[in-house]
KERO-654929 format. One line per 2 residues: number of its first residue (from 1); for each residue x, y, z of C-alpha. Coordinates in nm, 2 decimals. Layout:
NUM	X:Y:Z | ...
//
This chain:
1	-14.70:-9.41:6.70 | -14.67:-9.78:6.60
3	-14.51:-9.91:6.28 | -14.84:-9.98:6.12
5	-14.95:-9.62:6.18 | -14.63:-9.48:6.05
7	-14.66:-9.70:5.74 | -15.02:-9.59:5.69
9	-14.93:-9.22:5.73 | -14.64:-9.25:5.49
11	-14.87:-9.42:5.24 | -15.13:-9.14:5.27
13	-14.87:-8.87:5.22 | -14.72:-9.05:4.92
15	-15.07:-9.09:4.77 | -15.15:-8.72:4.82
17	-14.82:-8.61:4.67 | -14.86:-8.84:4.37
19	-15.22:-8.72:4.31 | -15.09:-8.36:4.32
21	-14.84:-8.44:4.06 | -14.54:-8.40:4.29
23	-14.23:-8.61:4.25 | -13.90:-8.61:4.44
25	-13.71:-8.66:4.12 | -13.83:-8.64:3.77
27	-13.68:-8.53:3.44 | -13.97:-8.33:3.30
29	-14.05:-7.99:3.45 | -14.41:-7.88:3.46
31	-14.45:-7.52:3.59 | -14.74:-7.34:3.74
33	-14.87:-7.24:3.39 | -14.77:-7.55:3.19
35	-15.10:-7.68:3.05 | -15.29:-7.71:2.73
37	-15.31:-7.95:2.43 | -15.00:-8.11:2.31
39	-15.08:-8.09:1.94 | -15.23:-7.82:1.71
41	-15.30:-7.77:1.34 | -15.20:-7.40:1.33
43	-14.86:-7.26:1.42 | -14.82:-7.08:1.76
45	-14.79:-6.70:1.75 | -14.46:-6.53:1.81
47	-14.35:-6.52:2.18 | -14.47:-6.22:2.38
49	-14.14:-6.15:2.56 | -13.84:-6.36:2.45
51	-13.57:-6.16:2.62 | -13.36:-6.30:2.90
53	-13.03:-6.26:3.08 | -12.83:-6.49:3.31
55	-12.91:-6.52:3.68 | -12.68:-6.74:3.89
57	-12.84:-7.04:4.05 | -13.16:-7.02:3.85
59	-13.29:-7.14:3.51 | -13.55:-6.93:3.33
61	-13.80:-7.17:3.17 | -13.92:-6.97:2.87
63	-14.29:-6.87:2.84 | -14.48:-7.04:2.57
65	-14.80:-7.04:2.37 | -15.05:-7.32:2.47
67	-15.35:-7.44:2.27 | -15.65:-7.43:2.50
69	-16.01:-7.45:2.39 | -15.91:-7.40:2.02
71	-15.73:-7.08:2.10 | -15.36:-6.99:2.16
73	-15.30:-6.86:2.52 | -14.97:-6.73:2.65
75	-14.82:-6.90:2.95 | -14.57:-6.70:3.14
77	-14.22:-6.84:3.20 | -14.10:-6.92:3.55
79	-13.79:-6.99:3.75 | -13.64:-7.33:3.83
81	-13.34:-7.37:4.06 | -13.04:-7.52:3.89
83	-12.96:-7.89:3.96 | -12.61:-8.00:4.01
85	-12.48:-8.22:3.73 | -12.78:-8.14:3.50
87	-12.89:-7.89:3.23 | -13.23:-7.78:3.15
89	-13.35:-7.81:2.79 | -13.65:-7.58:2.71
91	-13.96:-7.72:2.56 | -14.06:-7.64:2.20
93	-14.32:-7.67:1.93 | -14.22:-7.90:1.64
95	-14.39:-7.94:1.31 | -14.43:-8.31:1.24
97	-14.67:-8.52:1.03 | -14.89:-8.23:0.94
99	-14.93:-8.08:1.29 | -14.75:-7.89:1.56
101	-14.65:-8.10:1.86 | -14.53:-7.97:2.19
103	-14.23:-8.13:2.36 | -14.21:-8.04:2.73
105	-13.88:-7.90:2.87 | -13.67:-8.14:3.07
107	-13.36:-8.18:3.28 | -13.09:-8.41:3.15
109	-12.75:-8.51:3.28 | -12.44:-8.31:3.18
111	-12.23:-8.50:2.92 | -11.86:-8.53:3.01
113	-11.65:-8.36:2.74 | -11.94:-8.15:2.61
115	-12.10:-7.81:2.67 | -12.48:-7.75:2.63
117	-12.55:-7.44:2.43 | -12.90:-7.32:2.54
119	-13.18:-7.26:2.30 | -13.31:-6.90:2.25
121	-13.55:-6.68:2.06 | -13.39:-6.50:1.77
123	-13.55:-6.23:1.54 | -13.52:-6.36:1.19
125	-13.67:-6.17:0.89 | -14.00:-6.04:1.04
127	-14.06:-6.29:1.32 | -13.90:-6.46:1.62
129	-13.79:-6.82:1.56 | -13.67:-7.07:1.82
131	-13.31:-7.17:1.79 | -13.27:-7.52:1.94
133	-13.02:-7.58:2.21 | -12.74:-7.82:2.12
135	-12.44:-8.01:2.26 | -12.09:-7.91:2.14
137	-11.77:-8.09:2.21 | -11.56:-7.90:2.47
139	-11.26:-7.72:2.32 | -10.93:-7.74:2.50
141	-10.82:-7.40:2.64 | -11.16:-7.24:2.56
143	-11.48:-7.16:2.75 | -11.83:-7.09:2.62
145	-11.95:-6.73:2.64 | -12.33:-6.72:2.66
147	-12.53:-6.53:2.39 | -12.72:-6.23:2.52
149	-12.97:-5.96:2.43 | -12.83:-5.61:2.40
151	-13.03:-5.29:2.38 | -13.36:-5.17:2.53
153	-13.73:-5.22:2.46 | -13.81:-5.31:2.10
155	-13.45:-5.23:2.00 | -13.29:-5.54:2.14
157	-13.06:-5.75:1.93 | -12.93:-6.10:2.00
159	-12.55:-6.13:2.03 | -12.45:-6.49:1.94
161	-12.27:-6.70:2.20 | -11.92:-6.81:2.11
163	-11.61:-6.99:2.23 | -11.33:-6.77:2.37
165	-10.98:-6.84:2.50 | -10.99:-6.93:2.87
167	-10.73:-6.67:2.96 | -10.89:-6.37:2.78
169	-11.26:-6.46:2.83 | -11.52:-6.19:2.86
171	-11.68:-6.14:3.21 | -12.00:-6.32:3.08
173	-11.79:-6.63:3.01 | -11.81:-6.94:3.23
175	-11.64:-7.27:3.25 | -11.80:-7.53:3.02
177	-11.98:-7.70:3.31 | -12.13:-7.37:3.43
179	-12.23:-7.26:3.08 | -12.42:-7.59:3.04
181	-12.66:-7.49:3.32 | -12.86:-7.25:3.10
183	-12.91:-7.00:3.37 | -13.15:-6.75:3.21
185	-13.36:-6.46:3.33 | -13.65:-6.28:3.17
187	-13.59:-5.90:3.13 | -13.88:-5.68:3.24
//
């Protein structure tokens, strides 16, 4: 195959991948069920199943409500492999300027000297609310212990994550860089 044919073939493949929405490297994650309008006048309903647990090497991208044809429709969550040196920040609905606006989840670089504390759904009052993820400055001699759901079925309760001494850390604890990866798994 000549150089012109190789170049032409590479151009066709690149065009097909681009048209399909594929990218070798991008910061925003779009899963198999990530579609719908990006703004809405009414608030999304409570999540269908907000529970998760850690799974090494994977990030659970939380399911979400999408506004499609003037109706709220649930989109299941999905797995993403972890990316070295990056953390995943889940998408969320925000209320701004009289409407709800969806911000897609995205990958971002780890920050030296900081640990990313992943966002999660928490039952508050009579409804689930999204608690945003945040960056916290690393603490010398301590590691971040992930928050987790305890219990079964409808009787689950969120146990807040916390900093723990590095020497006496619980088994769920991980070094700051590992804790930043937001490895989550949906419980079934």
